[in-house]
C-alpha positions in Angstrom: 57.1 164.5 92.1 59.1 162.2 89.9 61.4 161.4 92.9 58.3 160.7 95.1 56.8 158.5 92.5 60.1 156.5 92.2 60.4 156.3 95.9 56.8 154.9 96.2 57.4 152.4 93.4 60.5 151.0 95.1 59.5 151.4 98.7 59.5 147.7 99.4 63.0 147.2 98.0 64.3 150.3 99.9 62.8 149.0 103.2 64.2 145.5 102.6 67.7 146.8 102.0 67.6 149.2 105.0 66.5 146.4 107.3 69.2 144.0 105.9 71.8 146.6 106.6 70.4 147.0 110.2 70.5 143.2 110.7 74.2 143.1 109.6 75.0 145.9 111.9 73.3 144.4 114.9 74.3 140.8 114.5 77.5 141.0 112.4 78.5 138.9 109.4 80.9 136.6 111.4 78.2 135.8 114.0 75.8 135.0 111.2 78.3 132.5 109.6 78.9 131.0 113.0 75.2 130.6 113.5 74.9 128.2 110.6 77.4 126.0 112.3 74.9 125.2 115.1 72.4 123.7 112.7 71.1 120.2 113.5 70.0 118.8 110.1 67.8 116.1 111.7 65.3 118.7 112.9 64.9 120.2 109.5 63.1 117.1 108.3 60.4 117.7 110.9 59.6 121.1 109.3 58.2 119.3 106.2 56.0 117.2 108.4 54.5 120.3 110.0 54.1 122.0 106.7 52.2 118.9 105.4 50.0 118.9 108.5 49.3 122.7 108.1 48.4 122.1 104.5 45.9 119.4 105.4 44.3 121.6 108.0 44.1 124.6 105.6 42.5 122.3 103.0 40.0 121.0 105.5 39.2 124.5 106.7 38.5 125.9 103.2 36.3 122.9 102.4 34.3 123.6 105.5 33.9 127.3 104.6 32.8 126.5 101.0 30.4 123.7 102.1 27.2 125.8 102.0 28.1 126.8 98.3 29.5 123.5 97.1 31.3 120.4 98.2 35.1 120.5 97.5 36.9 117.3 98.4 40.0 117.6 100.6 42.5 116.6 97.8 41.0 119.2 95.4 41.1 121.9 98.1 44.8 121.0 98.8 45.7 121.2 95.1 44.1 124.6 94.7 45.8 126.0 97.8 49.2 124.7 96.7 48.8 126.3 93.3 47.9 129.5 95.0 51.0 129.3 97.2 53.1 128.6 94.1 51.7 131.7 92.4 52.4 133.8 95.5 56.1 132.6 95.3 56.6 133.8 91.8 54.1 136.6 91.2 53.3 139.9 93.1 51.6 139.7 96.5 48.1 138.3 96.8 48.1 136.9 93.2 47.8 133.5 94.8 44.5 134.4 96.3 43.1 135.4 92.9 44.5 132.2 91.4 42.6 130.2 94.0 39.3 132.0 93.0 40.1 131.4 89.3 40.6 127.7 89.9 37.4 127.4 91.9 35.6 129.0 89.0 37.3 126.8 86.4 37.0 123.5 88.2 33.8 124.0 90.2 31.8 126.7 88.4 31.8 129.1 91.4 31.5 132.8 90.6 34.9 134.5 90.7 33.6 137.1 93.2 32.4 134.3 95.6 35.8 132.6 95.4 37.6 135.8 96.2 35.2 136.5 99.1 35.9 133.0 100.5 39.6 133.7 100.5 39.0 137.2 102.1 37.0 135.7 105.0 39.9 133.2 105.5 42.3 136.1 105.7 40.2 138.0 108.2 40.0 135.0 110.5 43.7 134.4 109.9 44.5 137.8 111.4 42.2 137.2 114.4 43.8 133.8 115.1 47.3 135.3 114.8 46.5 138.1 117.2 45.1 135.7 119.7 48.3 133.6 119.5 50.4 136.7 119.9 48.4 137.8 123.0 48.8 134.4 124.6 52.5 134.3 123.8 53.4 137.9 125.0 51.6 137.2 128.3 53.6 134.0 128.8 57.2 135.0 128.1 59.9 137.1 129.7 60.6 140.3 127.9 63.9 142.1 128.3 63.7 145.4 130.3 64.6 147.6 127.4 61.8 146.2 125.3 59.0 146.1 127.9 57.6 149.4 126.8 57.5 148.2 123.2 56.0 144.9 124.3 53.3 146.7 126.2 52.5 148.9 123.3 52.3 145.9 120.9 50.1 144.1 123.5 47.7 147.0 123.8 47.6 147.7 120.1 47.1 144.0 119.3 44.3 143.8 121.9 42.6 146.9 120.5 42.8 145.6 116.9 41.6 142.1 117.9 38.6 143.4 119.8 37.9 146.2 117.3 38.0 143.8 114.3 35.8 141.3 116.1 33.3 144.0 117.0 33.2 145.3 113.4 32.6 141.8 112.0 29.9 141.1 114.6 28.2 144.5 113.9 28.3 144.1 110.1 26.8 140.6 110.4 24.1 141.2 113.0 23.3 144.9 113.4 21.0 146.4 110.8 22.1 149.7 109.3 25.8 149.4 110.2 26.9 148.8 106.6 24.9 151.8 105.4 26.4 154.0 108.1 29.9 153.0 107.2 29.2 153.6 103.5 27.8 157.0 104.2 30.9 158.0 106.2 33.1 156.7 103.3 31.2 158.8 100.8 32.2 162.0 102.8 35.9 161.3 102.2 37.9 162.5 99.1 37.1 160.5 96.0 40.2 158.3 96.0 40.2 157.1 99.6 36.5 157.1 99.8 36.1 154.8 96.8 38.7 152.4 98.2 37.0 152.4 101.6 33.6 151.8 100.0 35.0 148.9 98.1 36.6 147.4 101.2 33.3 147.7 103.2 31.4 146.1 100.3 33.9 143.3 100.1 33.6 142.7 103.9 29.8 142.7 103.7 29.8 140.2 100.8 32.4 137.9 102.4 30.4 137.7 105.6 27.8 135.7 103.7 30.1 132.8 104.5 29.9 133.4 108.3 27.1 131.3 109.8 26.1 130.4 113.4 26.4 126.7 112.9 28.7 123.8 113.8 30.3 123.8 110.3 31.6 127.4 110.8 32.7 126.6 114.4 34.9 123.9 112.8 36.2 126.4 110.3 37.2 128.8 113.2 38.8 126.0 115.2 40.7 124.7 112.2 42.0 128.2 111.5 43.5 128.4 115.0 45.0 125.0 114.6 46.6 126.0 111.3 48.4 128.9 112.9 49.5 126.9 115.9 51.0 124.2 113.7 52.7 126.8 111.5 54.0 128.5 114.7 55.5 125.2 115.8 57.8 125.3 112.8 59.6 128.1 114.6 60.0 125.9 117.7 61.5 123.2 115.4 63.8 125.9 114.1 64.8 126.7 117.7 65.7 123.0 118.1 67.5 122.9 114.8 69.7 125.9 115.8 69.9 125.1 119.5 68.1 128.3 120.5 67.3 128.2 124.3 63.6 129.1 124.0 60.4 127.2 124.5 57.1 127.0 122.5 55.8 130.3 123.7 59.0 132.1 122.7 58.8 130.5 119.3 55.1 131.5 118.9 56.0 135.1 119.8 58.8 135.2 117.2 56.4 133.6 114.7 53.7 136.3 115.4 56.1 139.2 115.1 57.4 137.8 111.7 53.8 137.6 110.4 53.1 141.2 111.6 56.3 142.3 109.9 55.0 140.8 106.7 52.5 143.6 106.5 55.3 146.1 105.7 56.2 146.8 102.1 59.2 144.6 101.1 61.1 142.9 98.3 59.7 139.5 97.1 59.7 136.9 99.8 59.8 139.6 102.6 63.6 139.6 102.3 65.0 141.9 104.9 61.7 142.4 106.8 61.6 138.7 107.7 65.2 138.7 109.0 64.8 142.0 110.9 61.6 140.7 112.6 63.4 137.6 113.8 66.4 139.5 115.1 64.2 142.1 116.8 62.1 139.3 118.4 65.2 137.5 119.6 66.6 140.7 121.2 63.2 141.3 122.8 63.3 137.8 124.4 67.0 138.0 125.3 67.9 135.1 123.0 71.3 134.8 121.4 71.4 136.6 118.1 73.9 134.4 116.3 71.3 131.8 115.1 68.6 134.4 114.4 69.6 135.2 110.8 70.4 131.6 109.8 67.0 130.5 111.2 65.3 133.4 109.4 66.8 132.2 106.1 66.3 128.4 106.5 62.6 128.5 107.6 61.2 130.6 104.7 63.4 128.7 102.2 62.1 125.3 103.4 58.5 126.5 103.2 59.1 127.9 99.7 60.6 124.7 98.5 57.7 122.7 100.0 55.0 124.9 98.4 56.8 125.2 95.1 57.6 121.5 94.6 54.1 120.4 95.5 52.6 123.4 93.7 54.2 122.3 90.4 52.8 118.8 91.0 49.4 120.2 91.7 49.4 122.3 88.5 50.1 119.1 86.6 47.4 117.2 88.4 44.9 120.0 87.5 46.1 120.2 83.9 47.4 123.7 84.2 50.3 125.3 82.3 52.1 128.7 82.1 49.0 130.4 80.6 47.2 130.0 83.9 50.0 132.0 85.6 49.6 134.8 83.0 45.8 134.8 83.6 46.3 135.0 87.4 48.7 137.9 87.0 46.3 139.8 84.6 43.3 139.2 86.9 45.3 140.4 89.9 46.1 143.7 88.2 42.5 144.3 87.5 41.7 143.8 91.2 
C-alpha cells in the first residue's frame, strides 16, 4: 500500500521521465543538438505577436461570456487572464483558474462560484474547439502507413467525444429531467466516485447558466475557435523557425496532439509529455525528427516567458503581491 501511495503521488514525474527516456532513444542526443542548429531566430519574434493576438482574443471571449453578469473591460480581462497564466506557471495545475475567479471576486464583486463556473464553461468549449481543429487536421494530412490505425482510432475517439460532449451539453441545457437522471445514476455508485461525479454534474449544470441562445454567446463560441487557431499557428511558425517541411494543417495536428497529451499526469510544465507528443506527431506525419525536440523546448519556453513577464506586470497593475499567490494555492487545495 505504501508503494502504491508513493507511486500515485509521483505518477506525473515517473511518466515524464519515462517519456523523456523514450524521446532520447527515438531521436538521439546528437540529432537533438543538430536540430537546434536549424533554428531561424527571425521567426521566433513572430511567436510573441501570435501570443499577444491570442491573449487579446481570450480577453474578448471572457468579457463576452461574463457580459450577462457584469461588464469587464478588455484590459481588466487581459490582466486577470495573465495573472492566472502566471499562477499556472508556478503553482500546481489549475490554480490559475481559481486565481482568475478570486480576482473577479476581489475586483468586481462576483461570487467565487460564479467566477469558477465561467472558467469551467470556457474549458468545456476549449475542448470542443480543439477536437474540431483536430478532426479538420487529421482529415487533411498524410499519415504514415504504420500510424494509420492509430490515426483512425484517434479520429473515431475524438469524433465520439466531440459529439458525445456536445450532446450532453445540449441535453443538460434543454431537456428537463436529464440532470436529475444523471444525479440518480451517480448516487448508485460507491461513495467516493459517486460524490465526485455528483459534484461534476452539479458544476456542469451551474456553468451552463452562462450558455445562452443569443448573438453574444455566438461571438463567445467564434472567439474560442479563433483563439485555438491562432495558438495552433504558433506551431506553424515553429515549423518555419526550424525549417520543418510541413504546412498549416500538419502544424495544427501536432498542436492538437500536444494539447491532448497535456491531459496525462506529468511533471510541471508537461516536461516529457510535451516533447514525446511532438516526436510522436512528427513520426506520424513522416516529418524529420531532428527538429522535433528543439521545437518542443522553444515553443513552451517562449510562451512561459511571455505569460510570466506580462503576468508580473499585471500583478503590479492590479496591486497584488505574494500573499495573493498563497491565497490562490490555499483555495485551490480546498477545491
